[in-house]
N, C-alpha and C positions, 0 to 999 in steps of 0.2 A: 479555452483551447483544449481542455481535458475532454470536452464533449466531442471534438473531432476525433481524438484518439479512440474513445470508446465506440464511436459510430463506425469507424473503419475496422475496428476489431470485430464487431458484430457482423459487419458486411461480409468479410471474408471467412468468418467462421460459420456463417449461416447460409450464404448464397452460393458460394462456389463449392458445390458438392461433388461435381464431376468436371472433367476437362472440357475446356471451351475453346474452340479454334476460330480465329478471325482471319479471313483471307481478303486481300485487296490487291489491285493491279494499278500501274501507272505508266503513262506514255510520256516520255520526255522528248521534246523536239529540239534537236541540237542546233546551235548557231554555227556560223562559218568558222568560229574560233574554238569550238568544242571538239575535243578528241573523243574517242571511244570510252577511254578510261574516265575522262571527266563527265561525260554524259551518263555513264553507269553510276558514278557517285551521286550525281544530282537526282537521278531516277530512284535510287535506293533510299536516299534521304526523304524523298517526298513520299514513297510508299510506306515508310516507317512512320512518318508523321500521320498519314491517313489511318494506319492501323492503331496507333496510340489514341488518336481522337475517337475513333469507333469504340475502343475499349473504355475510354473515359465516359462516353455517352452511355454505354452499356452498364457500367458501374453505377452511374448516377440514376439511370432509369430503374434498374433492379433494386437499388437502395430505397428509393421513393416507394416502389410497390411493397417491398417487404417491411419498410418502416410503418407505413400505413396500416398494414394488416396486423402487425405485432405490437403496434403502439409503444415502441421502444424509443427512448430519448426524444420526447415530444418537442423539446426546446432546440433540437438541432435543425439547422436550415441547411440543406445540401448545397444550396446555391452559394453559401459562404465558402465552401470548400470547392473551388472552381476547377474546371477541366485541366487547366495548366498544372495545378498541383497533383491531380490524379495522374496525369500523363507523365509528369517528372518521376513520380514514385514508380509507376509501371515501367518506364524506360530503363530504370536501374536494375530491375529484377527479371526482366524477360529477354529473350533472344529472337531475332527475326530470321526466319528460314526462307530462302529463295526457292521457289517452286519451278519457275521458268523464266527466261530472259532472252531477248532477241535485239540485234543491232542491225539496221538497215543502211547505215551510213548517214541517215538523216534523222531518224527517231530511234530512241532506245526504250523498249518496252520490257517491263519487268513485273513478275507476279510473285508475291510473298505472303507468308502467314506467320502469325504469333499464336502459340498454344499455351494456355494457362494451366499449369499443373497445380491443382488445388492445395496439396500439402506443402509443396515448395513455396508457392506464391503466398499461402497463408502465413508461413513463418516469416518470410522476408517482408511482406507488406506490413505485418504487425510490428516487426523491428523498425521498418522505416517510418511507420506512423508514430511509434514510441519516441524515436529520435526527433521527429518533427514536433511532437507535443512537448518534450523536454526543452528543445530550443525555444519554443513559444513561451513556455512557462518561465524560462530563464530570461527571455526577452522582456516579459511582462514584469517579472520581479525587478529587473534592472530599471524599468520604467517607473514602477511604484516606489523604488528606492532612490528615485530622484537623480538618475544619471544625467538627464538633461539639464537639471538645476545645479549640478556641481561646477563650481568655478575652477579656474585654472590652478588654484592653490589647494583644491580638494575640499573646500569649505562650502557647506550648505548654508546659505544666508536666507533669512526669513524676516517677516514683519508679522506681528500678531496683536490681536486685541483681546482683552479679557474683561469679565465682570463676575461679581460674586458677592456673597454675604456671609456673615458669621457672627461670632460673640466675642466678647473681651472683657477686660478688667483694667483698673488702674492699680498698678503695683507700687507700693511705697509711696503713697501720696504724702509729700512733705510740704509744710508751709512755715514760714517764720516771718517775724516782723522785719521791716526795712530798717528799724532803729535799734540802737544798742540799749542795754539796761544801764540806767544812770548809776546804779550801785556798782556795776562791773562792766565796763565798756567792752571788755573781751567777749562778752556774751550778747546775744540778741535780747530784745525785750521779752519775746515770747516765741515758743515753738509748738507745732502740732504735727502729729503723724497718724495717718490712717493706713492700715496694712493692706486692706483690699476693699475695692469698690467695683461693683459690677457695671459694665457698659454694654451698649448694644448699637448696631448700625443705624445711622440715620438715613443713609442712602446707600445703594449697591456700591461696592468698591469697583473702581474701573481702572484699567491700565493699558499702556501701549508699549510693546517690546520690539526691539530690533537686535537681532542676534545671528548666531551661526554656530553650527556644530561640525565636528570632524572626528572620525576614529574614536568614538566613545566619550568625547568631552566637548563642552562648548561654553559660550558666554553670551550675555545679554545686557543691553542698556535699556533702562525702563523709566518711563514716567507714569505716575500713578496718583490716585486720589483715594483717601480713606476717611470716612466720616463716622464718628462714634458720639454717643451722648450717655450721660448718666441718667438711667431711669429712676422712677421713685423708689426709695429704699431707706432703711435705717442703717447708719454707719456708726461705728464706735472708733474713738480716737484717744490717744495719749496727748496730753498737753502740759506745758510747763511755762512759768513766768507770769507776766503781768500785762494787762491791757490798759493802755492809757486812754482815759476818758477825756475828751476835750473839754475846755473851760465851759462851765455853766454858771448860772446865778448862785447856785449853792456852793459850787466848787470853782471859783474864779481863776485858780491856778491849774485847774485840772485835777484828775484823780487817777491813781494807779490801783487797778483792781486785780487782785490775785485770782487766777483762773484755777479751776478744778483740774487735778492731775488726770482723771479719766472722765469721759463723758460720752454722750451719744447725741445724734442729731438727725432729724427727719429731713431727707432731701426730696424735693419735688421733681417730677418728671422733667428732663431736660435741664437739670440744675447747671450742668456744664455741658457745652458741646464742643467737640474737637473736630476740625477740618484740617487734614494734613495733605499737603501737595508735595510730592517727593520726586526726586530724580536720583537714580542710582544705577548700580550694576551688580551682576551676579556671575558666578562661574558654577558649572555643574558637570556632573558625569551622567552618561547615558548608557542604558542597557537594552539591547534589542530583544524584545520578547517574541516577536515574529517579524515578517517582512512588512507588516503594517503598524505594529505597536512598538513604542519606544518609552521606556521608563527613565525618568531623570530625577536626580537628587542633588540639590546645590546649596550655595550660601551666598548671600548678598548684603550689601550695605547701601545706605541711602542718606541723602541730605534733604531736609524737609523745611517747608515754610509752614508753620503750625498756627492756625487761627484758633483762639480759645474765646468763647463767647458765653454769656449768662445774663439772666435778667437781673442779677444781683451783682454787687460791686466786687466781691471776692469770696472765696471759700472761708477764710479766717473770719472775715467780717460777718458772714452768714452765721457761722457757728456761734459767734458772740452776740447774736441778735437779741436774746432775751436780756443779757446784761446791759446792752446799749439802750434797750427800750425802757429799762428801769431808770435810766438817766435822761430820758426824753428824746431819744433819737429813733427816727423811723426809717426802716430799710427802703420803703417805697419812695422816699425823697431823694435817694442817692442814684448816682449814675450807674447804668448797667455796664457789664464788662464786655469789651470787644478789643482784643489785643492780638498782635502778630509777633511771633518770635522764631527764629531759626533753631533747628534741632537736628538730631541724627537718629539713625536706627539700623537695625540689621533684621533680616528675614531668612527663613528656612523653607524653601519651596520643594515640594514633592509632587511631581506630576506625571502624567502619561499622555503621549501623543498618539493619535490614530490617523494615519495617512489614508485618505479615502480618494485622493486624486494625486497625480504625479506632482502637482504644484500646490496642493492644499492639504490642510490637516485641521482637525479639531483637537482640543486639549482640555483636560480637567486637572485641577491642581488643589492641593491642600497646603496652605501656607500659615506658618506661625511667624509672627513678627513682633518686635519690641521697638517702640518709638520713645525716645527720651525727650521729654517736653518740659520747658521751663517758661515761666511768664511772670509778669508783674501785675498785681491786682490791687484794688481799692485805691485810696488816695488819702492825702493828708496824714493825720497821725496814725491812721490804720493801714497805711501802705504796707504791702506784704510781698514777699518773693515766694513763688510756688514752683515745686518740681514734682514730676510724676513720670512713670513709665506706662505708656499705653500699650498693652500686650493684646494680641488678637489672634484668634484662629479663623481663617477664611477659607471658604470653599468657592473656588472660581472655575468657570468654564470659558473657553475662548476659541477663536478661529484664527488660523494662520496661513500665510501664503508665502511660498519660496520665491525669492527674487534672485536675478542674476547680477 
């Protein structure tokens, strides 16, 4: 709409250098029910209409000629600014002067003129065009700000899909035996603790949101999937207690092996894989950066179904592989890990929405999340309970659509 304003300002600043007079006449044929006064009103209305149409044609014709020669505002199409708009602007800033009129009792003939005063018309037409442009911009802003999508309660409702990737770690990976210490039943047989393990995405994170916002705040319900794995690395851990070695020929009643208090272990790529399917909700605040951009910052919680899998029976059992091998046990003969357990988590999303259509937007988001995961691993005498926190930084992009 700004191009309309600039074009009209140029038009009247450059084209109307001197007064221009338009003269037209009209003959109105009265019916049996028309009086002289009524016939004059009708004749005057028609001659004004003819004059305004002629002015509109002149303006459009002169604009095209001047626009082509000066190459100003190449993107402007005069046809978009039709004769009715030009006539309505002109009618409000000009006066019609009657030059002559006659009444025969059957017809009313009238001759009139409109003269354009360049300075006065320029000032008024610029003001009219500015008002028209401001109104159009306001209407456009209202449209882009979703007035058509606002519900009766003032809430903008939407559904969106997002996907992304990032990096993460296992914070405070803790494992303990499922059995108590025979010398002190108040304590477990063994414990192990790893402070930090690096993880990475196995598949892009995906999610579906349904939400709404109003007056600077909003809320969302969300379903999402997050997949991480432990890549190849060396980890260091603290451990305490004893490992029970199942009965062998040399030790028919089994054997308690005291583990080292600190040790390290080489983890292969994909040692543990975490697949988390979550349902949750969040609340957030929004800040309007412009009529198209909205910044949001929030907090959310989720409940998750966490699948943990590995080619090995469990983390503790794998860490003790060398000890177990010395007693004749081979990890390859044991069952792999694949278990499902419920968990919970929270997340902190920081995002920005760009509204590119009145009912659609794209979004980018940085999300920090922590998922509390627990599971049971291994079996028999080596059965263990594991707990960890999968924390991740994700970079997501998405597409949303407003709904009524």
